[in-house]
C-alpha positions in Angstrom: 211.8 152.4 111.3 212.7 149.4 113.3 209.8 147.3 114.0 211.4 146.5 117.3 211.3 150.0 118.7 208.8 151.6 120.4 206.1 154.2 119.1 206.7 157.9 119.3 204.2 159.8 121.6 203.0 162.2 119.1 201.2 159.4 117.1 198.7 158.4 120.2 195.5 160.0 120.3 194.3 158.9 123.5 197.8 158.5 125.6 198.5 161.7 127.9 200.8 160.5 130.6 204.0 158.7 130.7 202.7 155.8 132.4 203.7 153.5 129.5 206.9 155.3 128.8 210.0 153.2 128.3 212.7 153.9 130.9 215.4 153.6 128.4 214.4 155.1 125.1 211.2 157.1 126.4 209.0 155.4 123.6 206.0 153.6 124.0 207.1 149.9 123.6 205.5 147.7 121.3 206.4 144.7 123.4 206.2 146.0 127.0 207.8 145.0 130.2 207.4 145.8 133.7 209.6 145.8 136.6 207.8 143.8 139.1 209.2 146.0 142.1 208.7 149.4 141.1 206.3 149.2 138.0 208.5 150.9 135.6 208.0 149.9 132.0 210.5 149.0 129.3 210.8 148.2 125.8 211.7 144.2 125.0 214.3 145.5 122.5 215.7 148.1 124.8 216.2 144.9 127.5 217.8 142.8 124.9 220.6 145.3 124.8 221.0 144.9 128.6 222.5 141.9 130.8 221.6 141.2 133.5 218.2 143.0 133.2 218.4 146.0 135.8 215.8 148.3 136.4 216.4 151.8 137.2 215.3 151.1 140.9 218.1 148.8 141.4 216.4 145.4 141.4 217.8 142.5 139.1 215.8 140.0 137.0 212.5 141.0 138.6 211.4 142.5 135.0 208.2 140.8 133.0 205.7 141.0 130.4 202.9 143.5 131.5 199.6 141.2 132.5 195.9 141.7 133.6 194.3 145.0 133.8 197.7 147.0 132.8 197.8 144.8 129.8 193.8 145.7 128.8 194.7 149.6 129.6 197.4 149.4 127.2 195.6 147.4 124.2 192.9 150.3 124.8 195.8 153.0 123.4 195.2 154.5 120.1 197.8 155.7 117.5 197.5 157.0 114.1 198.4 154.8 111.3 201.7 156.3 109.5 200.2 155.4 106.2 196.6 156.4 106.3 196.4 158.1 109.5 193.3 156.7 110.7 193.3 155.8 114.8 193.9 152.4 115.4 194.1 150.6 118.3 197.6 149.5 119.5 197.1 145.7 119.9 195.9 145.7 116.1 198.8 148.7 114.4 201.1 146.2 113.4 198.8 144.0 111.6 197.0 147.0 110.2 200.4 148.7 109.0 201.4 145.6 107.2 198.4 145.5 104.7 198.1 149.4 104.6 201.7 150.1 103.5 201.0 149.7 99.5 202.2 152.1 97.1 199.9 153.5 94.1 201.3 152.5 90.8 202.9 155.9 89.9 204.0 156.4 93.7 207.2 158.3 92.1 204.8 161.1 91.1 202.1 161.0 93.3 203.6 160.0 96.5 200.3 158.1 97.6 199.6 155.0 99.1 196.5 153.1 98.8 194.2 150.7 100.7 195.1 147.1 100.6 191.8 146.2 99.3 192.7 148.3 96.1 194.4 145.5 93.8 194.7 147.9 91.0 197.2 149.7 93.0 195.9 153.1 91.7 195.2 156.1 94.4 193.0 158.5 92.2 191.5 159.4 89.1 194.5 161.3 87.7 196.6 158.4 88.5 194.3 156.0 86.5 194.5 158.5 83.5 198.2 158.2 83.6 198.4 154.5 84.1 196.2 154.2 80.8 198.1 156.7 79.1 201.3 154.9 79.6 199.9 151.5 78.4 198.6 153.0 75.0 200.5 153.2 72.1 198.5 155.5 69.8 196.2 158.4 70.2 193.4 156.6 69.2 193.9 153.7 72.3 193.9 156.8 74.5 190.7 158.2 73.2 189.1 154.9 73.8 190.4 154.6 77.1 188.8 157.8 78.1 185.7 157.0 76.5 185.4 153.6 78.3 186.4 155.0 81.8 183.4 155.1 83.7 184.1 158.7 85.2 181.8 161.6 84.5 182.2 165.3 84.9 185.9 165.8 84.7 186.8 169.6 85.3 189.6 171.2 84.0 190.4 174.6 86.1 193.5 176.6 86.3 195.7 173.7 84.7 194.4 171.7 87.6 192.4 168.5 86.7 190.1 167.7 89.4 187.5 164.5 89.6 183.9 165.4 90.1 184.0 161.7 91.2 185.6 159.5 93.6 189.3 158.8 92.8 188.5 155.0 94.1 185.0 153.9 94.1 183.7 155.2 90.9 185.9 153.0 89.3 183.2 150.2 90.8 180.4 150.4 92.8 180.1 151.5 96.3 179.5 148.8 98.5 179.2 148.3 102.2 182.1 147.2 104.2 181.2 143.7 105.7 184.1 143.9 108.1 182.8 147.2 109.6 179.4 147.0 110.8 177.6 146.8 113.9 176.4 143.4 115.4 173.1 142.2 113.5 173.4 144.0 110.7 173.2 141.4 107.5 174.3 142.4 103.7 172.9 141.1 100.5 173.0 142.2 97.0 176.5 142.1 96.5 177.0 144.2 99.5 174.8 147.2 98.5 172.0 146.2 100.8 172.2 146.6 104.6 169.4 145.3 107.0 169.6 145.1 111.0 167.2 143.0 112.6 168.3 143.6 116.6 166.2 143.4 119.5 168.4 146.0 121.0 167.1 149.9 120.8 170.4 151.0 119.9 171.8 152.5 116.5 174.4 150.4 114.8 176.5 151.6 111.9 177.7 150.3 108.7 180.4 152.0 106.4 181.2 151.9 102.8 184.3 149.7 101.7 186.3 152.1 100.4 186.7 156.3 101.0 186.6 159.2 99.1 190.2 161.3 98.5 189.0 164.6 96.6 186.6 165.9 94.0 182.8 165.8 93.8 180.9 162.3 94.6 177.5 161.5 94.6 175.5 158.4 95.8 172.0 157.4 96.6 170.6 155.5 99.6 167.3 153.7 99.1 165.4 152.9 102.1 164.0 149.8 102.8 160.3 149.8 103.1 160.4 147.3 106.1 162.1 149.9 107.8 160.5 150.5 111.5 162.9 153.5 112.7 164.5 156.4 111.3 167.7 156.3 109.7 170.9 158.4 110.1 172.6 158.7 106.5 175.9 160.6 105.8 179.6 160.3 106.0 182.3 159.5 108.4 186.2 160.5 108.4 187.0 157.6 110.7 187.4 154.1 109.5 187.7 152.2 112.5 185.6 152.8 115.8 182.7 151.0 117.5 180.0 150.4 114.9 177.7 149.4 117.6 176.5 153.0 118.1 175.8 155.7 115.6 178.7 157.2 113.6 177.3 160.7 113.7 177.1 160.7 117.8 181.0 161.8 117.4 183.2 164.3 116.0 184.3 161.9 113.0 180.3 161.9 111.8 178.0 163.9 109.8 174.4 162.7 109.4 170.9 163.5 107.9 168.3 162.2 110.6 164.9 160.8 109.3 163.6 163.0 111.7 164.3 165.9 110.0 167.3 166.8 111.8 170.9 166.8 111.3 173.5 165.0 113.7 177.1 165.8 114.2 178.9 164.9 117.3 175.7 164.4 119.3 173.3 162.0 119.7 170.4 163.8 121.0 170.6 167.0 119.3 170.9 169.0 115.9 169.3 171.7 114.0 165.9 170.9 111.9 166.7 170.1 108.2 164.9 168.7 105.3 161.9 166.7 105.7 160.8 163.4 107.8 161.6 159.9 106.1 161.2 156.7 107.6 160.4 153.4 105.5 160.1 155.2 102.0 162.1 157.5 100.1 165.2 157.8 98.2 168.0 160.1 99.6 170.7 161.6 97.4 174.0 162.5 99.1 176.5 164.7 97.5 180.0 165.3 99.2 182.1 168.2 97.8 185.4 167.8 98.8 186.5 171.0 97.1 184.1 173.1 99.2 183.8 170.8 102.2 180.3 170.7 101.7 177.8 167.9 102.2 174.2 168.2 100.7 171.2 166.1 100.7 168.2 165.4 98.6 164.8 163.5 99.5 163.2 162.1 96.4 164.6 164.3 94.0 164.1 167.6 96.2 167.1 169.5 96.9 166.9 170.1 100.7 170.1 172.3 100.6 173.6 172.3 102.3 173.6 170.5 105.5 177.1 170.9 106.5 180.2 172.8 105.8 183.4 171.9 107.5 186.9 172.0 106.5 187.2 168.4 107.5 185.2 167.4 104.9 188.0 168.5 102.4 190.3 165.7 103.6 190.1 162.3 103.0 189.6 159.4 103.1 185.7 160.0 103.8 183.5 156.9 103.8 179.6 156.8 103.0 178.0 155.6 106.3 174.3 154.8 107.6 173.1 154.2 110.9 170.3 151.5 111.8 168.1 151.2 114.5 166.1 148.2 115.6 164.6 146.9 112.4 165.9 149.0 109.7 167.6 148.5 106.1 168.6 150.3 103.1 170.2 150.1 99.6 173.1 152.1 98.7 173.6 152.8 94.6 176.3 154.8 92.7 177.8 155.4 89.1 174.9 158.3 88.4 176.5 162.0 87.3 175.9 164.4 89.6 172.1 165.9 89.7 171.9 169.3 88.2 170.3 170.0 91.9 173.9 169.9 93.5 175.6 172.1 90.8 173.7 175.2 90.9 
């Protein structure tokens, strides 16, 4: 679509009125203008086709860019990125989509786009295999490529190849995203360690740099011994939100809380689950996107299935942790899925 044209209303998440609809094209403008007399909104591109600038109310040359409180309301509108489908603020959508529009190296076969951080331009395990096979000249080279590929437990079932590991992250280590974390959180150890030192008694979230798209993935969270308050450990299917709150307070987050409880779409209530932990322990996290389940272990003890949700079958899904006041952890990956999660 022409970048000067407005946005389709169907893309918006939190826009349920017509207050920002252009009086000419009926879209939500990218560069909104307002009639100073009646308040009617117009796209700048639509106005460019009209001279003189005449509003539907009949007034001429009283149209100007929106300002003040109206501009703030406009900037808070949120719509889905046309590539990754994540919710993005309207004043950030143009720069976000400019970086999000990136095709997989095998796009003609898979039709997938990859995040701008993925310099390999490979969307998942299958495309990684295809890329390696296309590069190889001999069967021995293909064999060696597959031996060297740091991906475990490839399951072949009903003629479909499904990865038991992440299509993106298991090619490298899972790390925290320094651009997506709450105020007061600091990263170290190649961005695998996160620690919050904050006077405010509110949860702050940090999420992984990349999300998972399919298969079964496993990682571990080692709690920092300096931690003074229980962590919330889990996943989120939303990449951009207010990180100065717990991800699992909302419908886009699922977590195991150190008070031996679960949290999803609530900051206060959740069913009893597992055992308590605070400043000691290693939490194993297993996300099965084939079945839509999220499971945990504590110090090697299987705690059972915490969540079963159709939304957990649809990527991208990001590892996430919420920290409170003075707390921290380290995320590690690359291990095979433990047998306790495969029973």
